[in-house]
KEDRENTI-249909 format. One line per field, with one value per residue (C-alpha): x, y, z. Coordinates in steps of 0.5 Angstrom, whole numbers, plus 500, padded with zeros to 3 digits. Each point is the difference from the previous one (the first is absolute). Layout:
! residues N
x <- c(X; ...)
y <- c(Y; ...)
z <- c(Z; ...)
//
This chain:
! residues 235
x <- c(476; 493; 502; 507; 501; 507; 503; 493; 501; 494; 499; 494; 499; 507; 499; 504; 494; 505; 507; 503; 495; 501; 496; 497; 494; 500; 494; 495; 501; 497; 505; 498; 503; 499; 502; 497; 496; 505; 505; 499; 496; 494; 506; 503; 494; 498; 507; 500; 493; 502; 497; 506; 507; 506; 506; 505; 499; 497; 494; 500; 493; 502; 507; 497; 502; 494; 503; 496; 495; 493; 495; 496; 506; 502; 492; 500; 506; 496; 501; 494; 500; 494; 502; 499; 493; 498; 499; 493; 495; 495; 495; 500; 497; 504; 499; 502; 507; 501; 499; 504; 506; 499; 499; 507; 503; 495; 497; 496; 493; 502; 506; 495; 495; 505; 504; 493; 498; 507; 499; 493; 502; 506; 495; 493; 498; 502; 496; 494; 501; 502; 495; 501; 504; 507; 500; 494; 504; 503; 508; 501; 496; 503; 507; 497; 498; 507; 504; 495; 501; 507; 499; 496; 506; 503; 506; 507; 502; 495; 502; 495; 501; 497; 494; 498; 500; 493; 497; 496; 504; 496; 501; 507; 500; 496; 505; 506; 497; 499; 507; 502; 495; 502; 507; 498; 497; 506; 501; 506; 499; 504; 496; 501; 496; 500; 497; 507; 499; 495; 505; 505; 496; 498; 506; 506; 505; 500; 503; 500; 501; 502; 501; 500; 505; 500; 502; 497; 500; 498; 495; 495; 502; 507; 499; 495; 495; 501; 508; 497; 495; 506; 504; 495; 497; 505; 507)
y <- c(814; 497; 493; 496; 493; 497; 493; 497; 492; 496; 493; 495; 493; 498; 505; 507; 505; 506; 500; 507; 504; 508; 506; 506; 504; 508; 504; 501; 494; 494; 495; 493; 494; 495; 492; 493; 497; 497; 506; 503; 506; 498; 498; 507; 503; 496; 501; 507; 500; 495; 494; 497; 500; 501; 496; 505; 507; 507; 504; 507; 504; 508; 498; 496; 493; 496; 493; 494; 505; 497; 502; 504; 505; 500; 502; 505; 504; 500; 494; 498; 493; 497; 493; 495; 497; 507; 498; 503; 498; 496; 500; 508; 505; 505; 505; 496; 498; 507; 502; 494; 503; 507; 496; 497; 507; 503; 505; 506; 501; 506; 496; 494; 504; 503; 494; 496; 506; 500; 492; 501; 505; 496; 494; 502; 493; 499; 505; 497; 494; 502; 495; 494; 494; 501; 492; 502; 505; 499; 498; 507; 503; 496; 503; 507; 498; 498; 506; 504; 497; 501; 508; 500; 499; 506; 496; 504; 494; 495; 493; 497; 493; 497; 505; 498; 493; 496; 507; 501; 504; 506; 500; 499; 506; 504; 497; 503; 506; 500; 499; 506; 504; 498; 502; 507; 501; 499; 492; 497; 493; 493; 496; 493; 498; 494; 504; 503; 504; 504; 500; 503; 505; 504; 499; 505; 495; 492; 494; 493; 494; 493; 495; 504; 505; 507; 499; 507; 507; 506; 505; 499; 506; 498; 492; 497; 496; 494; 500; 501; 494; 496; 501; 498; 494; 497; 501)
z <- c(913; 503; 500; 499; 500; 501; 498; 502; 501; 502; 500; 502; 500; 497; 494; 499; 498; 500; 499; 501; 498; 500; 497; 502; 500; 499; 503; 495; 496; 497; 500; 496; 502; 495; 499; 498; 505; 506; 499; 507; 499; 505; 505; 499; 502; 505; 503; 500; 504; 505; 498; 499; 504; 495; 502; 498; 497; 502; 499; 501; 500; 500; 502; 506; 501; 500; 499; 503; 503; 501; 495; 505; 501; 493; 498; 505; 497; 494; 495; 498; 497; 495; 499; 494; 501; 503; 507; 502; 505; 496; 506; 501; 496; 496; 505; 505; 497; 499; 507; 503; 496; 503; 507; 500; 498; 506; 495; 503; 498; 496; 496; 499; 496; 496; 498; 499; 495; 497; 499; 497; 495; 498; 499; 500; 499; 507; 503; 496; 503; 507; 504; 495; 503; 497; 498; 495; 496; 494; 499; 498; 505; 505; 498; 500; 507; 502; 497; 504; 506; 499; 499; 507; 503; 497; 498; 497; 496; 497; 498; 495; 499; 493; 500; 493; 501; 498; 497; 494; 495; 501; 507; 499; 497; 506; 505; 496; 499; 508; 501; 496; 503; 507; 498; 498; 506; 504; 501; 500; 497; 499; 495; 499; 494; 495; 495; 498; 494; 504; 507; 495; 497; 506; 504; 501; 502; 499; 503; 497; 505; 497; 505; 506; 497; 497; 493; 497; 503; 496; 497; 495; 496; 499; 498; 495; 504; 496; 502; 507; 499; 497; 506; 505; 496; 495; 502)
//
């Protein structure tokens, strides 16, 4: 078990965002977390990565308790968070964005070169635009850069928050194909995604959040997609 979230409670501004959330992610899985806006999906990822401190509950990564750790320590363990909105450095070039991630993890020149080649192979457009300012990239290219930067950190677990948001339909397909390819190459992925149909289709397991609580857990092969969506959005 690479990730265990146990009875997580999070509140801020007088609002209870998460109420006893528990779920697990096995190594090598894509686990999709779906739900309506405000259900607590992004809050869950931000709490796992240390950006929000929980009021109650526990988070374990590879059996180690990391509850309440600061973000840099959690990232150092191998949890890479690609936030909603991408969070790239707009005033840096594509290459500089990737190198920043490598610097944070203190990569050697040899490892840096290998990681850059991996990202360029996965996202040829980034290789073509390596000297271009990140802020001038298209939305799809910025999302590729955000994922590429997470890969530079050699994360054991990728937290992807709304990777298809705001993208044209053809780029949405590209992003989901990339997520599947990353998983086939060995990445474990916890995916938060508003495009619930796509998120369910590529997942090994699905959890649905509603008003800060898990209301569904199961595998797509054992449940009809419409039934999963009904649990998340209509009941």
